[in-house]
C-alpha positions in Angstrom: -22.8 150.8 -42.5 -25.0 152.9 -44.8 -26.1 156.7 -44.7 -29.3 155.5 -43.3 -27.6 154.5 -40.1 -28.3 156.7 -37.3 -25.8 159.3 -36.3 -24.5 160.0 -32.8 -25.6 163.7 -32.8 -29.2 162.8 -33.5 -29.5 160.8 -30.2 -30.6 161.8 -26.7 -28.0 162.5 -24.1 -28.7 159.2 -22.6 -28.4 157.1 -25.6 -25.1 158.9 -26.4 -23.6 158.3 -23.1 -24.9 154.4 -23.6 -23.0 154.1 -27.0 -19.9 155.9 -25.3 -19.9 153.3 -22.5 -20.3 150.4 -25.0 -17.3 151.8 -27.1 -15.2 152.5 -24.2 -15.6 149.1 -22.5 -15.5 147.2 -26.0 -12.1 149.1 -26.8 -10.8 148.3 -23.4 -11.4 144.8 -23.7 -10.2 144.6 -27.3 -6.8 146.2 -26.1 -6.7 143.9 -23.0 -6.7 146.7 -20.6 -8.9 145.2 -18.2 -7.4 146.7 -15.1 -8.6 150.2 -16.5 -12.3 149.0 -16.5 -13.0 150.6 -13.1 -10.3 153.5 -13.3 -12.8 156.4 -13.9 -16.5 156.5 -14.2 -18.1 158.4 -17.3 -20.9 159.6 -15.1 -20.4 161.4 -11.8 -21.8 158.6 -9.7 -20.4 156.4 -7.1 -17.2 154.5 -8.1 -18.9 151.3 -6.5 -21.9 151.5 -9.1 -19.5 152.0 -12.0 -17.3 149.2 -10.9 -20.5 146.7 -10.6 -21.4 147.9 -14.2 -18.0 147.4 -15.7 -17.3 144.0 -13.9 -20.5 142.7 -15.3 -19.2 143.7 -19.0 -15.6 142.4 -17.9 -17.4 139.0 -17.1 -19.2 138.9 -20.4 -16.2 140.1 -22.5 -14.2 137.3 -20.4 -16.7 134.7 -21.8 -16.2 135.9 -25.3 -12.5 135.5 -24.9 -12.7 131.9 -23.5 -14.6 130.9 -26.4 -12.2 132.6 -28.9 -14.9 134.8 -30.2 -14.3 138.0 -32.2 -14.7 141.5 -30.6 -18.2 143.5 -30.7 -18.6 145.5 -34.0 -18.8 148.8 -32.5 -17.3 152.1 -33.6 -14.4 153.7 -32.4 -14.6 156.9 -29.8 -14.8 159.4 -32.6 -17.4 157.8 -35.0 -20.5 159.5 -35.8 -22.7 156.8 -37.3 -23.7 153.8 -35.0 -23.5 150.3 -35.9 -26.2 147.7 -36.1 -24.6 146.2 -32.9 -24.7 149.7 -31.0 -28.3 149.9 -32.2 -29.2 146.6 -30.5 -27.5 147.8 -27.4 -29.4 150.8 -27.3 -32.8 149.0 -27.8 -31.8 146.4 -25.2 -30.7 149.0 -22.7 -34.0 150.5 -23.1 -36.0 147.6 -22.8 -33.8 146.8 -19.6 -34.7 150.3 -18.1 -38.5 149.3 -18.5 -38.0 146.0 -17.0 -38.6 143.9 -20.3 -36.2 141.2 -20.0 -37.6 139.1 -23.0 -36.9 142.2 -25.1 -33.3 142.6 -23.9 -32.8 139.0 -24.5 -34.4 139.3 -28.2 -32.5 142.5 -29.1 -29.2 140.9 -28.2 -29.6 137.5 -29.7 -28.9 139.1 -33.1 -25.5 139.9 -31.9 -24.8 137.0 -29.5 -26.3 133.8 -30.5 -24.1 131.6 -27.9 -26.3 131.0 -24.9 -23.5 131.5 -22.5 -22.4 134.6 -24.0 -25.8 135.8 -24.6 -26.9 135.4 -20.9 -23.9 137.2 -19.6 -24.6 140.1 -21.7 -28.1 140.1 -21.0 -27.0 140.5 -17.3 -24.7 143.3 -18.2 -27.0 145.3 -20.1 -29.6 145.1 -17.3 -26.5 146.4 -15.0 -25.9 149.3 -17.5 -29.8 150.2 -17.5 -30.0 150.4 -13.9 -26.7 152.3 -13.6 -27.8 154.9 -16.2 -31.4 155.0 -14.4 -29.4 155.8 -11.0 -27.5 158.3 -12.9 -30.7 160.1 -14.2 -30.5 159.0 -17.7 -33.7 157.4 -19.3 -33.4 156.0 -22.9 -36.5 156.6 -25.1 -38.4 153.4 -25.3 -40.7 152.4 -28.2 -43.5 150.2 -27.3 -43.7 147.4 -29.8 -47.0 147.2 -31.4 -48.8 144.2 -33.1 -50.0 144.7 -36.5 -53.7 145.6 -36.6 -54.7 142.1 -38.1 -52.6 140.2 -35.6 -54.2 139.7 -32.2 -52.8 137.7 -29.2 -54.9 134.4 -28.8 -54.9 132.5 -25.6 -56.0 128.8 -26.4 -58.2 126.7 -24.1 -55.8 123.7 -24.8 -53.7 124.3 -22.0 -56.3 125.5 -19.5 -55.9 122.2 -17.2 -52.1 122.6 -17.2 -52.3 126.4 -16.3 -54.9 125.5 -13.6 -52.5 123.0 -12.0 -49.6 125.4 -12.2 -51.3 128.5 -10.7 -53.9 126.9 -8.6 -56.8 128.3 -10.9 -60.3 127.4 -9.8 -62.0 126.2 -13.0 -65.5 126.6 -11.7 -65.2 130.4 -11.3 -62.9 131.2 -14.4 -64.5 132.6 -17.6 -63.0 130.6 -20.6 -63.5 132.0 -24.0 -63.6 128.9 -26.0 -62.8 129.3 -30.0 -65.6 129.2 -32.2 -65.7 127.3 -35.4 -67.2 128.6 -38.5 -70.6 126.7 -39.2 -69.2 125.2 -42.5 -66.2 123.6 -40.5 -68.5 122.4 -37.5 -68.7 118.5 -37.0 -72.3 117.0 -38.0 
C-alpha cells in the first residue's frame, strides 16, 4: 500500500459503507464467526435484505474455504487507506448498480481468478449493489472510455452466423463492409 492509495475519508458515503460492509464480512469470515453474519444490519433496512446479501457473501467465502484459499486482502475496521482489493470491490459494486455485469466480472477477476470463486463473488457483489440501491446509496460510476484512436469495429465475417442466431433479414439490413486501400486491392 502506498500513499497514492485513496483514503476512506475521501470517499462518498455509499463508498464508505461498501468498504465497511466488505471489511466486516471478510473479518467475520476470517474469524469463523459465520453465525454473526446476519446478526445486525449496517443499514436500517429489513433484516431479510441484509440476510440475503450476507448469505451470498457467506456462500462465496465458503467456496474460498473449500478450496483452501487465503482470505481477502482488505483493511481492518479502523484502517484509513484502501487496498487494491477494496478498490476492485468498489468498482465492481458501482458497475453492478449500473447493471454492467461484464465489468463486475472484469473488476473482480484480478482478485479471484478461480472461476468457481469468481462467479460466486460476482453474484455476491450484484446482491450488495442491489442492497445498497434499495437502501438509498448510489456509488459514483465512471463510464469507461475508449481512447480516441481506438474505435469499435464490427466485422462482416460473422454476419451469416448473426443472421441465423437472431433471425436477421439480410435483404433489409445495411452492412458496412470494410474497405481496402487501393494499393492493397486485388488486381
